[in-house]
SELUM-461334 format. One line per 3 residues: number of its first residue (from 1); for each residue x negated, z negated, y of N, C-alpha, C. Coordinates in Angstrom, 1 decimal. Layout:
REM SELUM-461334
NUM> X/Z/Y/X/Z/Y/X/Z/Y ~ ...
***
This chain:
REM SELUM-461334
1> 13.5/-6.5/28.1/14.2/-5.3/28.1/15.5/-5.5/28.9 ~ 15.8/-4.6/29.9/17.0/-4.7/30.6/18.3/-4.7/29.8 ~ 19.1/-5.7/29.9/20.3/-5.8/29.0/21.2/-4.6/29.2
4> 21.2/-4.0/30.4/22.2/-2.9/30.6/21.9/-1.7/29.8 ~ 20.7/-1.5/29.2/20.4/-0.3/28.4/21.4/-0.2/27.2 ~ 21.7/-1.3/26.6/22.6/-1.2/25.4/24.0/-0.7/25.7
7> 24.3/-0.6/27.0/25.7/-0.1/27.4/25.7/1.4/27.5 ~ 24.5/2.0/27.4/24.4/3.5/27.5/24.7/4.1/26.1 ~ 26.0/4.0/25.8/26.4/4.3/24.4/26.2/5.7/23.9
10> 26.0/6.6/24.9/25.7/8.1/24.5/24.2/8.4/24.5 ~ 23.4/7.4/24.7/22.0/7.6/24.8/21.4/8.1/23.5 ~ 20.6/9.1/23.6/20.0/9.7/22.4/18.5/9.4/22.2
13> 17.9/9.2/23.4/16.4/9.0/23.4/16.1/7.8/24.2 ~ 15.3/6.9/23.6/14.9/5.6/24.3/13.4/5.4/24.0 ~ 12.6/5.4/25.0/11.2/5.0/24.9/10.9/3.8/25.8
16> 10.4/2.7/25.3/10.4/1.5/26.0/9.1/0.7/25.7 ~ 8.4/0.4/26.8/7.2/-0.5/26.6/7.6/-1.9/27.2 ~ 7.4/-2.9/26.5/7.9/-4.2/26.9/6.9/-5.3/26.4
19> 7.2/-6.6/26.8/6.4/-7.7/26.4/7.3/-8.6/25.6 ~ 6.8/-9.0/24.4/7.4/-10.0/23.6/8.5/-9.5/22.6 ~ 9.7/-10.0/22.7/10.7/-9.7/21.6/11.9/-9.0/22.2
22> 12.4/-8.1/21.3/13.6/-7.4/21.6/14.6/-7.8/20.5 ~ 14.4/-8.8/19.8/15.2/-9.2/18.7/16.6/-9.5/19.1 ~ 16.8/-10.1/20.3/18.1/-10.5/20.8/18.9/-9.3/21.5
25> 18.2/-8.2/21.6/18.8/-7.1/22.3/19.8/-6.4/21.3 ~ 21.0/-6.1/21.8/22.0/-5.5/21.0/21.9/-4.0/20.8 ~ 20.7/-3.6/20.2/20.4/-2.2/20.0/21.4/-1.5/19.1
28> 22.2/-2.3/18.3/23.2/-1.6/17.4/24.3/-0.9/18.2 ~ 24.4/-1.3/19.5/25.4/-0.6/20.3/25.1/0.9/20.6 ~ 23.8/1.2/20.5/23.4/2.6/20.8/23.6/3.5/19.5
31> 24.8/3.7/19.2/25.2/4.4/18.0/24.8/5.9/18.0 ~ 24.5/6.4/19.2/24.2/7.8/19.2/22.7/8.1/19.3 ~ 21.9/7.0/19.2/20.4/7.1/19.4/19.8/7.9/18.3
34> 19.0/8.9/18.6/18.3/9.7/17.7/16.7/9.5/17.7 ~ 16.2/9.1/18.8/14.8/8.9/18.9/14.5/7.5/19.6 ~ 13.7/6.7/18.9/13.4/5.3/19.4/11.9/5.1/19.3
37> 11.4/4.8/20.5/9.9/4.5/20.6/9.8/3.2/21.3 ~ 9.3/2.2/20.6/9.1/0.8/21.2/7.7/0.4/21.0 ~ 7.1/-0.1/22.1/5.7/-0.6/22.0/5.5/-1.8/22.9
40> 4.5/-2.6/22.6/4.2/-3.8/23.4/3.3/-3.4/24.6 ~ 3.4/-4.1/25.7/2.7/-3.8/26.9/1.2/-4.1/26.6 ~ 0.9/-5.2/25.9/-0.5/-5.5/25.6/-0.6/-5.9/24.2
43> -1.8/-5.9/23.6/-2.0/-6.3/22.2/-1.8/-7.8/22.0 ~ -1.9/-8.5/23.1/-1.8/-10.0/23.0/-0.3/-10.4/22.7 ~ 0.6/-9.5/23.0/2.0/-9.8/22.8/2.6/-8.8/21.7
46> 2.6/-9.2/20.5/3.1/-8.4/19.4/4.6/-8.2/19.5 ~ 5.0/-7.0/19.4/6.4/-6.7/19.5/7.2/-7.2/18.4 ~ 8.3/-7.9/18.7/9.2/-8.5/17.7/10.5/-7.6/17.7
49> 10.9/-7.1/16.5/12.0/-6.2/16.5/13.2/-6.8/15.6 ~ 14.4/-6.4/15.9/15.5/-6.8/15.0/15.3/-6.2/13.6 ~ 15.7/-6.9/12.6/15.5/-6.5/11.2/16.4/-5.3/10.9
52> 17.5/-5.1/11.6/18.4/-4.0/11.3/18.2/-2.8/12.3 ~ 17.1/-2.7/12.9/16.9/-1.6/13.9/17.0/-0.2/13.3 ~ 16.7/-0.1/12.1/16.7/1.3/11.4/18.1/1.6/10.9
55> 19.0/0.8/11.1/20.4/1.0/10.6/21.2/1.9/11.5 ~ 20.7/2.2/12.7/21.5/3.1/13.6/21.7/4.4/12.9 ~ 22.9/4.9/12.9/23.3/6.0/11.9/22.7/7.3/12.2
58> 22.3/7.7/13.4/21.8/9.0/13.7/20.3/9.0/14.0 ~ 19.6/7.9/13.8/18.2/7.9/14.0/17.4/9.0/13.2 ~ 16.6/9.7/14.0/15.8/10.7/13.3/14.3/10.4/13.4
61> 13.9/9.9/14.6/12.4/9.7/14.9/12.2/8.3/15.4 ~ 11.4/7.5/14.8/11.1/6.1/15.2/9.6/5.9/15.2 ~ 9.1/5.3/16.3/7.7/5.0/16.4/7.6/3.5/17.0
64> 6.9/2.7/16.2/6.6/1.3/16.7/5.1/1.1/16.7 ~ 4.7/0.0/17.3/3.3/-0.5/17.2/3.0/-0.9/15.8 ~ 1.7/-0.8/15.5/1.3/-1.3/14.2/1.6/-2.8/14.0
67> 2.1/-3.1/12.9/2.4/-4.5/12.6/3.7/-5.0/13.2 ~ 4.5/-4.2/13.8/5.8/-4.6/14.4/6.9/-4.7/13.5 ~ 7.1/-3.8/12.6/8.3/-3.7/11.8/8.0/-3.6/10.3
70> 8.7/-4.4/9.5/8.5/-4.4/8.0/9.8/-4.3/7.3 ~ 10.8/-3.8/8.0/12.2/-3.7/7.4/12.6/-2.2/7.3 ~ 13.0/-1.8/6.1/13.6/-0.6/5.9/15.1/-0.7/6.1
73> 15.9/0.4/6.2/17.3/0.3/6.4/18.0/-0.5/5.3 ~ 19.1/-1.1/5.6/19.8/-1.8/4.5/20.5/-0.9/3.6 ~ 20.9/0.3/4.2/21.6/1.3/3.4/20.7/2.6/3.5
76> 21.1/3.6/2.6/20.3/4.8/2.6/20.5/5.5/4.0 ~ 19.4/5.9/4.6/19.4/6.5/5.9/18.9/7.9/5.8 ~ 19.8/8.9/5.6/19.4/10.2/5.3/18.9/11.0/6.5
79> 19.2/10.6/7.7/18.8/11.3/8.9/17.4/11.1/9.3 ~ 16.8/10.0/8.9/15.5/9.6/9.4/14.4/10.5/8.9 ~ 13.6/11.1/9.8/12.6/12.1/9.5/11.2/11.6/9.8
82> 11.1/10.7/10.8/9.8/10.2/11.3/9.8/8.7/11.4 ~ 8.9/8.0/10.7/8.8/6.5/10.8/7.3/6.1/10.9 ~ 6.9/5.6/12.0/5.6/5.2/12.3/5.5/4.2/13.4
85> 4.9/3.0/13.2/4.3/2.5/12.0/5.2/1.6/11.3 ~ 5.1/1.6/10.0/5.9/0.7/9.1/4.9/-0.3/8.4 ~ 5.2/-1.6/8.6/4.2/-2.6/8.1/4.6/-2.9/6.7
88> 3.6/-2.9/5.8/3.8/-3.4/4.4/3.0/-4.7/4.2 ~ 3.6/-5.7/3.8/3.0/-7.0/3.6/3.7/-7.8/2.6 ~ 3.0/-8.8/2.0/3.7/-9.6/1.0/3.8/-9.1/-0.4
91> 4.5/-9.8/-1.2/4.6/-9.5/-2.7/5.9/-9.0/-3.1 ~ 6.8/-8.7/-2.2/8.2/-8.3/-2.5/8.2/-6.8/-2.5 ~ 8.4/-6.2/-3.7/8.4/-4.8/-3.9/9.6/-4.1/-3.2
94> 10.7/-4.9/-2.9/11.8/-4.3/-2.3/11.5/-3.9/-0.8 ~ 10.5/-4.4/-0.2/10.1/-4.0/1.1/9.6/-2.6/1.2 ~ 9.2/-2.0/0.0/8.7/-0.7/0.0/9.6/0.3/-0.8
97> 10.9/0.0/-0.8/11.9/0.8/-1.5/12.2/2.0/-0.6 ~ 11.3/3.0/-0.6/11.4/4.2/0.2/12.6/5.1/-0.2 ~ 13.3/4.8/-1.2/14.4/5.6/-1.6/15.5/5.5/-0.5
100> 15.4/4.4/0.3/16.4/4.3/1.4/16.2/5.3/2.5 ~ 15.0/5.9/2.6/14.7/6.9/3.6/14.3/8.2/2.9 ~ 15.1/8.8/2.2/14.7/9.9/1.2/14.2/11.2/1.9
103> 14.6/11.4/3.2/14.3/12.6/3.8/13.2/12.5/4.9 ~ 12.4/11.5/4.8/11.2/11.3/5.7/10.3/12.5/5.5 ~ 9.8/13.0/6.7/8.8/14.1/6.7/7.5/13.6/7.2
106> 7.5/12.5/8.0/6.3/11.9/8.6/6.4/10.4/8.5 ~ 5.3/9.8/7.9/5.3/8.3/7.7/4.0/7.7/8.0 ~ 4.0/6.7/8.8/2.7/5.9/9.1/2.9/4.5/8.6
109> 2.0/4.1/7.7/2.1/2.8/7.0/0.9/1.9/7.5 ~ 1.2/0.7/7.9/0.1/-0.3/8.2/0.2/-1.4/7.2 ~ -0.9/-1.7/6.5/-0.9/-2.7/5.5/-1.7/-3.9/5.9
112> -1.1/-5.1/5.8/-1.7/-6.3/6.2/-1.5/-7.4/5.2 ~ -2.5/-8.2/4.9/-2.3/-9.3/4.0/-2.4/-8.8/2.5 ~ -2.0/-9.7/1.6/-2.0/-9.4/0.2/-0.7/-8.7/-0.2
115> -0.9/-7.6/-0.9/0.3/-6.8/-1.4/0.1/-6.5/-2.8 ~ 1.2/-6.1/-3.5/1.2/-5.8/-4.9/0.3/-4.5/-5.1 ~ -0.4/-4.4/-6.2/-1.2/-3.2/-6.4/-0.4/-1.9/-6.4
118> 0.8/-2.0/-6.8/1.7/-0.8/-6.9/2.6/-0.7/-5.7 ~ 2.3/-1.4/-4.6/3.2/-1.5/-3.4/3.6/-0.1/-2.9 ~ 2.8/0.9/-3.0/3.1/2.2/-2.5/3.5/3.3/-3.5
121> 3.8/2.8/-4.7/4.1/3.8/-5.8/5.4/4.5/-5.5 ~ 6.3/3.9/-4.7/7.6/4.5/-4.4/7.4/5.7/-3.5 ~ 6.3/5.9/-2.9/6.0/7.1/-2.1/6.3/8.4/-2.8
124> 6.2/8.4/-4.1/6.4/9.6/-4.9/7.8/10.1/-4.8 ~ 8.7/9.1/-4.4/10.1/9.5/-4.3/10.5/10.2/-3.0 ~ 9.5/10.3/-2.1/9.7/11.0/-0.8/9.4/12.5/-0.9
127> 10.3/13.2/-1.5/10.0/14.6/-1.8/9.8/15.5/-0.6 ~ 10.3/15.1/0.6/10.3/15.9/1.8/9.0/15.5/2.6 ~ 8.3/14.5/2.2/7.2/14.0/3.0/6.1/15.0/3.1
130> 5.7/15.3/4.4/4.6/16.3/4.6/3.4/15.6/5.3 ~ 3.6/14.5/6.0/2.5/13.9/6.8/2.5/12.4/6.6 ~ 1.3/11.9/6.1/1.2/10.5/5.8/0.0/9.9/6.4
133> 0.1/8.7/7.1/-1.0/8.0/7.6/-1.0/6.6/7.0 ~ -2.1/6.1/6.5/-2.2/4.8/6.0/-3.4/4.1/6.6 ~ -3.2/2.9/7.2/-4.2/2.1/7.8/-4.1/0.7/7.4
136> -5.2/0.0/7.1/-5.1/-1.4/6.6/-5.7/-2.3/7.7 ~ -5.1/-3.5/7.7/-5.6/-4.6/8.5/-6.5/-5.5/7.7 ~ -6.0/-6.8/7.6/-6.7/-7.8/6.8/-6.3/-7.7/5.4
139> -6.9/-6.9/4.6/-6.5/-6.6/3.2/-7.8/-6.8/2.4 ~ -7.7/-7.6/1.3/-8.8/-7.8/0.4/-9.1/-6.5/-0.4 ~ -8.0/-5.9/-0.9/-8.2/-4.7/-1.8/-7.0/-3.8/-1.6
142> -7.3/-2.5/-1.3/-6.2/-1.5/-1.2/-6.2/-0.6/-2.4 ~ -5.0/-0.3/-2.9/-4.9/0.5/-4.0/-4.1/1.8/-3.7 ~ -4.6/2.9/-4.0/-3.8/4.1/-3.8/-2.6/4.2/-4.7
145> -1.5/4.8/-4.3/-0.4/4.9/-5.3/-0.8/5.8/-6.5 ~ -0.2/5.6/-7.6/-0.5/6.4/-8.8/-0.1/7.8/-8.6 ~ 0.8/8.1/-7.7/1.3/9.5/-7.5/1.7/9.6/-6.0
148> 1.3/10.7/-5.4/1.8/11.1/-4.1/2.9/12.1/-4.1 ~ 3.6/12.2/-3.0/4.6/13.3/-3.0/3.9/14.6/-3.1 ~ 4.4/15.5/-3.9/3.8/16.8/-4.2/3.8/17.7/-3.0
151> 4.7/17.5/-2.0/4.8/18.4/-0.9/3.9/17.9/0.3 ~ 3.1/16.9/0.1/2.3/16.3/1.1/1.2/17.3/1.6 ~ 1.2/17.5/2.9/0.3/18.5/3.5/-0.8/17.9/4.3
154> -0.5/16.7/4.9/-1.5/16.1/5.8/-1.6/14.6/5.4 ~ -2.9/14.1/5.3/-3.1/12.7/4.9/-4.2/12.2/5.7 ~ -4.0/11.0/6.3/-5.0/10.2/7.1/-5.1/8.8/6.5
157> -6.4/8.4/6.2/-6.6/7.1/5.7/-7.6/6.4/6.6 ~ -7.4/5.1/7.0/-8.2/4.4/7.9/-8.5/3.0/7.3 ~ -9.7/2.5/7.3/-10.1/1.2/6.9/-9.7/0.8/5.5
160> -9.6/1.8/4.6/-9.1/1.5/3.3/-10.2/1.1/2.3 ~ -11.4/1.4/2.6/-12.6/1.0/1.8/-12.4/1.4/0.3 ~ -12.0/2.6/0.0/-11.9/3.1/-1.3/-13.3/3.6/-1.8
163> -13.4/3.9/-3.1/-14.6/4.5/-3.6/-14.3/6.0/-3.7 ~ -15.4/6.8/-3.8/-15.2/8.2/-3.8/-14.5/8.7/-5.1 ~ -14.6/7.9/-6.1/-13.9/8.2/-7.4/-12.4/8.0/-7.2
166> -12.0/7.1/-6.3/-10.6/6.8/-6.1/-9.8/8.0/-5.5 ~ -10.5/8.9/-4.8/-9.7/10.0/-4.1/-9.6/11.2/-5.0 ~ -9.9/11.1/-6.3/-9.6/12.3/-7.1/-8.1/12.6/-7.1
169> -7.3/11.6/-7.1/-5.9/11.8/-7.1/-5.4/12.6/-5.8 ~ -6.2/12.3/-4.7/-5.9/13.1/-3.5/-6.3/14.5/-3.6 ~ -7.4/14.7/-4.2/-7.9/16.1/-4.4/-7.0/17.0/-5.2
172> -6.2/16.4/-6.0/-5.3/17.2/-6.9/-3.9/17.5/-6.2 ~ -3.7/17.1/-5.0/-2.5/17.4/-4.3/-2.4/18.9/-4.1 ~ -1.3/19.6/-4.5/-1.3/21.0/-4.5/-1.2/21.7/-3.1
175> -0.6/20.9/-2.2/-0.3/21.5/-0.8/-1.1/20.9/0.3 ~ -2.1/20.0/0.0/-2.8/19.3/1.0/-3.8/20.3/1.8 ~ -3.5/20.4/3.1/-4.4/21.3/3.9/-5.1/20.5/5.0
178> -4.8/19.2/5.2/-5.6/18.4/6.2/-5.8/17.0/5.6 ~ -7.1/16.6/5.7/-7.5/15.3/5.2/-8.4/14.6/6.2 ~ -8.0/13.4/6.7/-8.9/12.7/7.6/-9.2/11.3/7.0
181> -10.5/11.1/6.8/-11.0/9.8/6.3/-11.7/9.1/7.4 ~ -11.1/8.0/8.0/-11.6/7.4/9.2/-12.0/5.9/8.9 ~ -13.0/5.5/9.7/-13.3/4.0/9.7/-13.5/3.5/8.3
184> -14.5/4.1/7.6/-14.8/3.6/6.2/-13.6/3.7/5.3 ~ -12.8/4.7/5.4/-11.7/4.9/4.5/-12.2/5.0/3.0 ~ -13.4/5.6/2.9/-14.0/5.7/1.6/-15.5/5.2/1.8
187> -16.0/4.4/0.8/-17.3/3.9/0.9/-18.1/4.3/-0.4 ~ -19.4/4.4/-0.2/-20.3/4.7/-1.3/-21.3/5.7/-0.9 ~ -22.5/5.7/-1.4/-23.6/6.6/-1.0/-23.5/8.0/-1.6
190> -22.8/8.1/-2.7/-22.8/9.4/-3.4/-21.4/9.9/-3.7 ~ -21.2/11.2/-3.4/-19.9/11.8/-3.8/-20.1/13.2/-4.5 ~ -19.6/13.3/-5.7/-19.6/14.5/-6.4/-18.2/14.9/-6.7
193> -17.6/15.8/-5.9/-16.2/16.2/-6.2/-16.0/16.9/-7.5 ~ -14.8/16.8/-8.0/-14.5/17.5/-9.3/-14.0/18.9/-9.0 ~ -14.2/19.8/-10.0/-13.7/21.1/-9.9/-12.2/21.1/-10.0
196> -11.6/22.0/-9.3/-10.1/22.1/-9.3/-9.4/21.2/-8.3 ~ -10.2/20.5/-7.4/-9.7/19.7/-6.4/-9.8/20.4/-5.0 ~ -8.9/19.9/-4.1/-8.9/20.4/-2.7/-8.9/21.9/-2.5
199> -8.1/22.5/-3.4/-8.0/24.0/-3.4/-7.4/24.6/-2.1 ~ -6.5/23.8/-1.4/-5.8/24.3/-0.3/-6.3/23.7/1.0 ~ -7.3/22.8/0.9/-7.8/22.0/2.1/-8.4/23.0/3.1
202> -7.9/22.9/4.4/-8.4/23.7/5.5/-9.2/22.9/6.5 ~ -8.7/21.7/6.7/-9.3/20.8/7.8/-9.7/19.5/7.1 ~ -11.0/19.1/7.3/-11.5/17.9/6.7/-12.3/17.2/7.7
205> -12.0/15.9/7.9/-12.7/15.0/8.8/-13.2/13.8/8.1 ~ -14.4/13.4/8.3/-15.0/12.2/7.8/-15.5/11.5/9.1 ~ -15.0/10.3/9.4/-15.4/9.6/10.6/-15.8/8.2/10.2
208> -17.0/7.8/10.4/-17.6/6.5/10.0/-17.7/6.4/8.5 ~ -18.8/6.6/8.0/-19.0/6.6/6.5/-20.5/6.3/6.2 ~ -20.7/5.7/5.1/-22.1/5.4/4.6/-22.5/6.4/3.5
211> -21.9/7.5/3.5/-22.2/8.6/2.5/-23.6/9.1/2.8 ~ -24.4/9.2/1.7/-25.8/9.7/1.8/-26.0/11.0/1.1 ~ -25.4/11.2/-0.1/-25.6/12.4/-0.9/-24.2/13.0/-1.2
214> -24.0/14.2/-0.7/-22.7/14.9/-0.9/-23.0/16.1/-1.8 ~ -22.8/15.9/-3.1/-23.1/16.9/-4.1/-21.9/17.8/-4.4 ~ -21.8/18.8/-3.5/-20.6/19.7/-3.6/-21.1/21.2/-3.5
217> -20.2/22.1/-3.9/-20.4/23.5/-3.7/-19.2/24.2/-3.2 ~ -19.3/25.5/-3.0/-18.2/26.3/-2.4/-17.0/26.2/-3.2 ~ -17.1/26.1/-4.5/-15.9/26.0/-5.3/-15.0/24.8/-5.2
220> -15.7/23.7/-4.6/-14.9/22.5/-4.4/-14.0/22.6/-3.2 ~ -14.3/23.4/-2.2/-13.5/23.5/-1.0/-13.4/25.0/-0.6 ~ -12.7/25.8/-1.5/-12.7/27.2/-1.3/-11.9/27.7/-0.1
223> -11.0/26.9/0.5/-10.2/27.3/1.6/-10.6/26.7/2.9 ~ -11.7/25.9/2.9/-12.1/25.1/4.1/-12.4/25.9/5.3 ~ -11.8/25.5/6.4/-12.0/26.2/7.7/-12.7/25.4/8.7
226> -12.3/24.1/8.9/-12.9/23.2/9.8/-13.4/22.0/9.1 ~ -14.7/21.7/9.3/-15.3/20.5/8.8/-15.9/19.7/10.0 ~ -15.4/18.4/10.1/-15.8/17.6/11.2/-16.4/16.3/10.7
229> -17.6/15.9/11.1/-18.3/14.7/10.6/-18.7/13.9/11.9 ~ -18.2/12.7/11.9/-18.6/11.8/13.1/-19.1/10.5/12.6 ~ -20.2/10.0/13.2/-20.7/8.7/12.8/-21.1/8.6/11.4
232> -21.6/9.7/10.8/-22.0/9.7/9.4/-23.6/9.5/9.5 ~ -24.0/8.3/9.8/-25.4/8.1/10.1/-26.4/8.4/8.9 ~ -25.9/8.1/7.7/-26.8/8.2/6.5/-26.8/9.5/5.8
235> -25.9/10.4/6.2/-25.9/11.8/5.6/-26.9/12.7/6.3 ~ -27.9/13.1/5.6/-29.0/13.9/6.2/-28.8/15.4/6.1 ~ -28.0/15.9/5.1/-27.8/17.3/5.0/-26.5/17.6/4.4
238> -26.0/18.8/4.7/-24.8/19.3/4.1/-25.1/20.0/2.8 ~ -24.2/20.1/1.8/-24.4/20.9/0.6/-24.8/22.3/1.0 ~ -25.9/22.8/0.5/-26.4/24.1/0.8/-25.4/25.2/0.4
241> -24.7/25.0/-0.7/-23.7/26.0/-1.1/-22.6/26.3/-0.2 ~ -22.4/25.4/0.9/-21.4/25.6/1.9/-21.5/27.0/2.6 ~ -22.7/27.6/2.5/-22.9/28.9/3.2/-22.1/29.9/2.5
244> -21.6/29.6/1.2/-20.8/30.6/0.5/-19.3/30.4/0.7 ~ -18.9/29.5/1.5/-17.5/29.3/1.9/-17.1/30.3/2.9 ~ -16.6/31.4/2.6/-16.3/32.5/3.5/-15.2/32.2/4.5
247> -14.4/31.2/4.3/-13.3/30.8/5.2/-13.8/29.9/6.3 ~ -15.0/29.3/6.2/-15.5/28.3/7.1/-15.7/28.8/8.5 ~ -15.0/28.2/9.5/-15.1/28.7/10.8/-15.8/27.7/11.8
250> -15.7/26.4/11.5/-16.2/25.5/12.4/-16.8/24.3/11.7 ~ -18.1/23.9/12.0/-18.7/22.6/11.6/-18.9/21.9/12.9 ~ -18.3/20.7/13.1/-18.5/19.9/14.3/-19.1/18.6/13.9
253> -20.2/18.2/14.5/-20.9/17.0/14.2/-21.0/16.1/15.5 ~ -20.7/14.8/15.3/-20.8/13.9/16.4/-21.5/12.6/16.0 ~ -22.6/12.2/16.7/-23.3/11.0/16.4/-23.8/10.9/15.0
256> -24.3/12.0/14.5/-24.9/12.1/13.2/-26.4/12.3/13.4 ~ -27.2/12.2/12.3/-28.6/12.4/12.4/-29.0/13.8/12.7 ~ -30.1/14.0/13.3/-30.5/15.4/13.7/-30.7/16.3/12.5
259> -31.1/15.8/11.4/-31.3/16.6/10.2/-30.0/17.2/9.7 ~ -28.9/16.5/9.9/-27.6/17.0/9.5/-27.2/18.2/10.4 ~ -27.5/18.1/11.7/-27.2/19.2/12.6/-28.1/20.4/12.2
262> -29.3/20.1/11.8/-30.2/21.2/11.4/-29.7/21.9/10.1 ~ -29.2/21.2/9.2/-28.7/21.8/7.9/-27.4/22.6/8.2 ~ -26.6/22.1/9.2/-25.4/22.9/9.5/-25.8/24.2/10.2
265> -26.8/24.2/11.0/-27.3/25.5/11.6/-27.9/26.4/10.6 ~ -28.6/25.8/9.5/-29.1/26.6/8.5/-28.0/27.3/7.7 ~ -26.9/26.6/7.5/-25.7/27.3/6.9/-25.2/28.4/7.7
268> -25.1/28.1/9.0/-24.7/29.2/10.0/-25.6/30.4/9.9 ~ -26.9/30.2/9.9/-27.9/31.3/9.8/-27.7/32.1/8.5 ~ -27.5/31.3/7.4/-27.3/31.9/6.1/-26.1/32.8/6.1
271> -25.0/32.4/6.7/-23.8/33.2/6.8/-24.1/34.5/7.6 ~ -24.9/34.4/8.6/-25.3/35.6/9.4/-26.0/36.6/8.6 ~ -26.9/36.1/7.7/-27.7/36.9/6.9/-26.8/37.6/5.8
274> -25.7/36.9/5.5/-24.8/37.5/4.5/-23.8/38.5/5.1 ~ -23.9/38.6/6.5/-23.1/39.6/7.1/-21.9/39.1/7.9 ~ -21.8/37.7/7.9/-20.6/37.1/8.6/-21.0/36.8/10.0
277> -21.4/37.8/10.8/-21.9/37.6/12.1/-20.8/37.0/13.1 ~ -21.2/35.9/13.7/-20.3/35.3/14.7/-19.1/34.6/14.2 ~ -19.0/34.4/12.9/-17.7/33.8/12.4/-17.8/32.2/12.5
280> -18.9/31.7/11.9/-19.1/30.2/11.8/-19.6/29.7/13.1 ~ -19.0/28.7/13.7/-19.5/28.0/14.9/-19.9/26.6/14.5 ~ -21.1/26.2/14.9/-21.7/24.9/14.7/-21.7/24.2/16.1
283> -21.0/23.0/16.2/-20.9/22.3/17.4/-21.4/20.9/17.3 ~ -22.3/20.5/18.1/-22.8/19.1/18.2/-22.2/18.5/19.4 ~ -21.4/17.5/19.2/-20.7/16.8/20.2/-21.2/15.4/20.4
286> -22.4/15.1/20.0/-23.0/13.8/20.1/-23.0/13.3/21.5 ~ -22.6/12.0/21.7/-22.6/11.4/23.0/-23.5/10.2/22.9 ~ -24.2/10.0/24.0/-25.1/8.8/24.0/-24.3/7.6/24.4
289> -24.3/6.6/23.5/-23.4/5.4/23.7/-24.3/4.2/23.6 ~ -24.1/3.2/24.4/-24.8/1.9/24.4/-24.2/1.0/23.3 ~ -25.0/0.3/22.6/-24.5/-0.7/21.6/-23.8/-1.9/22.3
292> -22.8/-2.5/21.7/-22.2/-3.7/22.2/-23.0/-4.9/21.8 ~ -22.7/-6.0/22.4/-23.3/-7.3/22.0/-22.6/-8.0/20.9 ~ -21.5/-7.4/20.4/-20.6/-8.2/19.5/-21.2/-8.2/18.1
295> -22.0/-7.2/17.8/-22.5/-7.0/16.4/-23.8/-6.4/16.3 ~ -24.6/-6.8/15.4/-25.9/-6.2/15.2/-25.9/-5.1/14.2 ~ -24.7/-5.0/13.5/-24.5/-3.9/12.5/-24.3/-2.6/13.2
298> -25.0/-1.6/12.9/-24.9/-0.3/13.6/-23.5/0.3/13.4 ~ -22.8/-0.1/12.4/-21.4/0.4/12.2/-20.4/-0.3/13.1 ~ -20.8/-1.3/13.8/-19.9/-2.0/14.8/-20.3/-1.7/16.2
301> -21.4/-0.9/16.4/-21.9/-0.7/17.7/-21.3/0.5/18.5 ~ -20.5/1.2/17.8/-19.9/2.4/18.5/-18.4/2.3/18.5 ~ -17.8/2.9/19.5/-16.3/2.9/19.6/-15.9/4.4/19.4
304> -14.7/4.5/18.9/-14.2/5.9/18.7/-14.0/6.5/20.1
***
């Protein structure tokens, strides 16, 4: 990183791609900085950051590479609204004291190594949080927090390997309108949602899943507009009752079995017969992709 940058004391926005460490850079001189985006040039060189990088007084939006930073501000930072990615690792609960960033609206968390089962329970203190992403690296077991912020509107989970029963707590979030379950976020062949869940959900993505039987009806997703399924190889059909979801506007399928596409078109036809002509669109975006030589497991043969 060019050393002269820290002399730009009125700088408000800094986006920098570099190699190696910026630990010795005197970033604390940039007291007017509001937006900070730091990333490594290649994955081989993990970015090393100063532990006090979030203590700059006017910071609002911060984005780092996954696994780069695991330090929250030393003092309460009320201006910070965006923090992604923040690494959670180890057994020290103080590393997830999110009360130091009480006004976060968007948060991305990357979890690596062994962590406490209640490592994310402090998330409930983020009353302004609207958008949350959680991705795990080398983790033996991931536990959802006991309580999520009630104002949460968008949630993305990746590589978390939860059971379908685990996400009941997610379904009860009163304001959730977008849910993305990616890269085996949830595992298991059967899912039967409970009544009274996902009442406000409009956008739902399942990407890479071993789900085989989805036992749901229109009452489980009464506000659903967009349903996107990708790499759901084992799911052969959609719940037939989805034809009664009057809000449904798009079903998009990618790299799924042909019978799943057929069942989506049957739902589309059923809606036409119910008088909803031209409302529901079914889109098959399947791409022909060659398997890699790295794995014989079909779940490792495709790239996003």
